[in-house]
N, C-alpha and C positions, 0 to 999 in steps of 0.2 A: 476396406483401405482407403477408401478418398475423403476427399474434402480438407479443413487445415487442419484436422487432429489426427487424419490419417486412420479413420475406424477407431481409435480409441474414444470413449465416452466421457465426458467432461468436459469443461473448460480449465482443470487446470494441464491438458494436455496441448493449450493451446498456445505456442510459440513460435515465431520469425523475428526477423531482422527487426532491432529495437522496440521489440514486444516479449516480456519476459512471463507473459502466460497469467495462470492461475496458481493456484496449492491447493494440495490435500489437506493442508491443515490450516484449521480455522484463523485466520488472523495473519498467519505467518508471510503473507504478502508485504503486509506495511515495512518491517525491519530487512526486507528484500528490497522495497521499494529506496529505503535511507540508503542502502547498501549501493544501487545503482546512480541515486544521487551523489553520494561518496565517490565513486567512480568518475562520474562527468565533472564533477567537479577540480578534480585530482586532473583531467586528461585536459583541460580547461588549461588549469595551473603548470603544465607542461608545456603547453601550444605559447607559453608567455603571455597567454590572457587574450591572444589575438581571436577573432574573432566572437559570436556567440557561443554561450554556452549550456549545453542541452541542458532539460528541465525532466525529473520523472514526475509520474503523477501516478498515485499508487492507490486504489481503489478497495476498500473492505465493508462488509455489510455491520450491519447494527449488532449482529450476534457475535462480530471480534470488536464492540466496542469498548469491552471491558478487561479484555485481556492484557496482561502487563505488560507483553512483548510491543503492543503497538505503542503504550504510554515509553515506553522505553525508546523508542525510533522515534517517537515525537521529542525526544528529550535531547537526543543527540542530534537529531536534523537541525534545534535551534541551538544546541551548542557548537556545530560546528559549521552554522550557516549553511545547511545542504540547500540544493534548489530543488527540493519535492516538495509535490504538494500532494497532500492526504486528502482522499474524496471518500466520506461515509454514505453509502446508498441503504439512508433507514427506510427499510419495507414494514415497520410495525414487528418486525418476527424473527428471530434469531434462532436459529437451528429448532424450530418447530413449537416454540412459546411464545407468545405474546410479551414485546418488550414491559409493556405494564406491569408483569410478574416476575419479571427479570432484572429489570434495571430501575435503581433507588432513582437515577435521574437518566431519561432520555432526552438531554437536550446536550447531544453528543457536538453540537460545533462548541460547547465552553470545555469540551476535552483539555487538559494543559493550560490551558490559561493561558498563552503567552500572547 
């Protein structure tokens, strides 16, 4: 019951101030990140645009790179000019299968093409 996850296993239980942890659903943290960025933009607008606007960094693995929700989050972030940086951690395996066997293209940096 000690530590940052209070004895719960996995990174999906890590939360703290300004850190919204992981998620138990593959790729679900990407639209969550877009939502956090929308909140940051909204709060900045409510303050009259004073001060620096917060930025959200949403990390996901290559196993989530072909999820539809990831592309929807990219699209909304671009349309609404959200302060969000999406980072794909490519370890060449997603959910136990090689990206060579699962992806038509593993050039994830071209996803969205914006």
